[in-house]
C-alpha positions, 0 to 999 in steps of 0.5 A, a space after each residue: 493471513 494465509 501463508 504463501 503457497 509454494 509453487 513449482 515454477 519450472 525455472 521461470 524468472 520472477 520480476 522483482 517487486 517494488 513497494 509502490 502504487 497501484 493503477 486501474 484503468 477502466 474503458 469506456 464501455 465498461 464504465 456506467 457513464 461512458 467515461 474512461 477512468 484511471 485510479 491511482 493509489 500513491 503508496 511510496 510512504 515516506 515524507 511525501 508531499 500530498 498537495 494538489 497543485 494547479 498549473 495554469 494555461 500559458 502562451 509562450 513567446 517564440 524560442 522560449 525554453 521549458 525547464 526541467 526539474 528533478 524528480 523529488 518525492 519530499 515536500 516540497 516536491 518542486 520549487 518552481 514559481 515560474 510554473 505555479 504559485 503552488 510552487 513558490 518557495 515559502 522561505 529562504 531555506 526552500 530557495 537553497 534546496 538542491 532540487 530548486 533550480 532546473 537540471 536542463 531545458 528543452 524547447 518550449 511549445 507555443 501554448 500549454 494547457 492548464 492541468 492539476 498535479 500531485 507528485 505526478 501529472 493528474 489530468 488537464 483541462 481537456 479531460 487527459 488523465 494519467 494514473 502511475 505505478 512504479 515497475 522494476 526496469 532492466 537497466 538503471 540511469 542517473 539524472 544530470 547533475 548526479 554522479 554518472 548522470 546524463 538523463 534529463 527526465 524522470 517520469 514526474 516531469 514527463 507526465 506533466 509535459 504530456 498534460 501541458 502539450 496534449 489532449 489525447 492519450 495518444 499524444 501523451 504516450 508518444 510525447 513522453 516516449 520521444 522526449 525520453 529517447 531524445 533526452 534520457 530518462 532516469 526513472 522515478 522520484 527520490 527521497 532527498 531528506 537523506 540523499 544518496 546520489 544515483 549510482 546509475 546502477 539501480 534497476 528496482 525502481 527505474 521502470 514506470 508504468 502509466 495508464 492514460 485516458 482521454 475524453 475521446 475514449 481512449 485508455 492506453 498503457 505506457 511503460 518505460 525504463 532507462 535504455 542500456 546506453 542512454 535514452 530510454 526504452 518504451 512501449 504503449 498499448 491501447 486497451 480494449 474499450 470494454 475492458 478493465 486493466 490493472 498495473 501493480 509494480 510490474 510491466 504487463 504488455 507482452 507481445 506487440 504488433 508495431 505495424 499497428 500504430 492505432 494500438 501499439 507504440 514503442 521506442 525505435 529499434 525496440 524488437 531489435 534490441 530485445 533480439 540483439 541482447 537475447 532478451 526473449 526465449 521466443 517471440 518479442 515480449 516487452 515484460 519478459 525483456 525489460 522487466 528487472 534483470 536480477 533473480 530473487 536471492 531465495 525462494 522466499 523473495 521470489 514468492 514475494 515478488 510474485 504475489 506482491 503484484 500477482 495477488 493485486 491483479 487477481 483481486 481486481 479481476 476476480 472482483 469484477 469478472 468473478 466468473 473467470 475463476 482465475 487462479 489467486 496462486 499463480 503470482 505474476 511472473 516475468 517470463 510467463 503471462 499468468 494473468 490477462 492484460 485486461 478482462 471484461 467486467 460482468 457489470 458496468 463499473 461506476 466511480 464508486 465501484 473503483 473506490 470500493 476496489 481501492 479500499 480493498 483488503 482482500 476481504 472474504 478471501 483466504 487472504 483477508 488482512 482483516 482476519 487472524 492473529 496478525 489482524 489482532 482482536 479488532 481486525 486491523 488490515 494494517 501491516 507496518 513495514 518491516 524493521 529488525 524483526 522481519 530481518 530476524 524472522 526469515 521466510 515470512 511476508 505479509 499479503 500486499 492489498 490495494 489499501 495500505 497503511 503508507 498510502 499518501 493519497 488515491 484517486 479515481 479520474 474520469 475522462 468523461 464524453 462531451 455533454 450531448 446537446 440538449 433536445 432542440 439545441 443547435 450546434 454552435 461554437 459556444 455549445 461545442 466549447 462548453 460541452 467538453 469543459 467538464 470532461 475532466 473530473 477527479 475523485 480525490 482522497 487524501 491518505 489511505 483509501 479505507 479512511 478517506 473521502 473521495 471529493 470531486 474536482 473538475 480539472 478545468 476549474 482554476 482553484 480549489 479549497 486551501 485545505 487540499 492545496 496547502 500543508 505538509 506531512 511534517 506539521 500537524 494541521 487541524 485544517 489540513 485535509 490530509 491530516 483530517 484523514 490520517 487522524 481518522 486512520 490512526 484512531 481506527 487502528 484502536 478498534 478497526 472492526 468496530 470503527 469501520 461502520 462509522 467511517 463507512 457511514 461518513 464515506 457514504 454520506 460525503 461521496 453521495 454529496 460529491 455525486 449530487 454536486 456533480 449532477 448539479 454541475 452537469 445540469 447547469 452546464 446543460 442549460 448553458 450549452 442550450 442558451 449561451 451565445 458567448 462561449 468564453 463568458 459562459 464558460 468562465 462563469 460556469 467554471 467559477 460556479 463549479 470551483 466554488 461549489 466543489 471547494 465548498 464541498 471539499 471544505 465540508 469534507 474536512 469539517 466532516 472528518 474532524 467530526 468523525 474523529 470526535 465521534 470515534 473519540 467519544 463512541 469508543 473512549 476506554 475501550 467501550 461502545 458508548 451511545 449518547 442518550 442525552 447530548 452532553 450528559 448521559 451515556 450508555 456503555 457496551 463492553 466490547 471485550 475481546 473475540 473468543 478466538 483471540 482469547 484462546 490464541 493468546 492463552 487467556 483460557 490457561 490462566 486459571 490452571 497456571 494460577 492454580 499450580 503457581 499458587 499451590 507450589 507456593 503455598 507448599 514451599 511456604 508452609 509444607 504440604 500438611 499445612 497447605 493442604 488446609 487452603 488448597 483443594 485436594 485436586 490442586 495438590 494432586 496436579 502438583 504431584 502429577 507435574 513433578 512425578 515425571 521428573 522424579 521417576 527420571 531421576 530414579 532411572 538415572 540412579 539405577 543405570 550404570 552409565 549415569 549411576 554416579 550423576 543419578 545417585 548425586 541427585 537421588 535425594 532431589 528425586 524422593 524430595 520432588 516426588 514426596 513433597 512433604 515438608 521433611 522431604 522439601 528440607 531434604 531436597 534443599 539439603 540435596 541442592 547443597 550436595 549438588 553444589 559440592 559435587 559440581 565436577 561430577 555433574 560436569 563429567 556427565 553433561 550429556 548423561 540425562 539427554 543420552 538416557 532419557 532423549 532429547 526432550 526429557 533430558 533437556 527438561 531434566 537439565 533445566 530443572 537440575 541447573 535451576 536446583 544447583 
């Protein structure tokens, strides 16, 4: 891994990074099929909850109240059986969890849409899709029910309410922002396994960003953080339709024209607030004003903050628009915009292209995590989170890739335009209902992107494979999609470079099958649009069909990944690359070994010289020089003489110098003994060592004599030898 280059930043403040997710957005004119896409890697680590959960559509009686729950990252992330059967408690202990009861209520609307969620809202039946990334915010807050707590909403519940109530991105950003202003906002989820109450002052992970897309073709970026005196500060900006954007743990919205609500939306009085508190050096800049309000404690921390975000921004833009030649060494800065808000890709972007970006480790760049000593002999891109070692070795950092070891799940979500009318078909109520039924499509992958298969899930379908909707990271389960990907990822660490082609072949196969499934569903939908007279009946039949097909495929992915795990075990058993020649019987083994660069790095090539010197010295001590010469090459003895000659010469110089004469003469026999290396001289060296022991006081009066006379390097080496003899 390349080291982080120090930059002259002119005093620019750095937005503190948070160790969380990456979100990418693709405008409809930038995609291959006219869909808006949002992508997300959930990198929070810990004991997360990777289950997909469906919340059904419902009609609500007048006067109903909607419960709001604490935002939690642990399993189970929610206990709310009234919302979904996925959130029913499994035992009495779960009923007693601190977050099993609502922390508050808001008025319910008459009708809520069906949607799928994970820890955050994912997408709803109308094709509204969301992707999240945590950012640093200037102020903190605590939720209702905790010390100093007044805020009702975390980003998880806000995102789910948006999916319940909105079909468009504009509705979603305004609904989330206005509710947070009215009821208070406290940030993102918390791990409650070792629960520490909010103090109301945390700032590093209480800002959030969502990229929001809809089937009408709009793509918005939404930012939010707690307000200085309650409520919330938020902003949203519509992205150009021909562009791609990325948010990576730092706000990106800068200047805003709030007179243009088709492009910009924000909390009330946001510009006045920034001016009142003197948060911008010049014109209003949301990121400068509201990113985290503290400076890094050291230059190393500042660089980590800058490149933790900045390198990912550069990488996505460089992959899609390399002709821009953006500078990877700038980093992301709070007060200065160093990378564009969005870029126009040089080629149209497909869902599969976004999947490949999510799997990226800077391959082929100076920051390639699969290269260098830290990657080991087999090119592992994984770098474990810091512990005691990193606290002892200062001024260091690892590059932060898009795909990392602690990812819990990732996805690419499409808000696809309504299907066109088939040739010759007339528009009808039934056709209009069916044309948008399959607009929302998610390619979902459990665990880290580089080790998973992205499987299709239509957001309007009502069920999915239990392998993807059940289970926990705390209990190993062979039938779990998350565990299927997790075990493959862990085995890949044994020899990432050799196993990666096997995994990539499996990914290509299963994702091609998924693409074929989507194409078949679209063809069937087109046929129904042309012939259906009863929209409700046709839609129900179509959704049942796609749910069955998608679930069958998802089950097949789990089986395929279990077979992949078995293939990796067999193909690389005992450190060989094994090829089965006759099933169940004969195998061909090919040595994998280690690359030459790594062998040189770990000193493999010095083993012979070190062993030769060690054996020569041992035989001379045991047998004497003359007898040992019968068993050793003359070259080995000559090297041994050369290795001790400098020390012997140094002792002689010490004996001649008036300043160190007493010290040197006391050890003069050692000098001749070391130099001669004969049996008699070795005996004399032993006698000299006894003399030295008897004259410790003499040596003690000259603790720095050797260093003073010979210099630090030679003196320290000599002292070490003398102490060893004493």
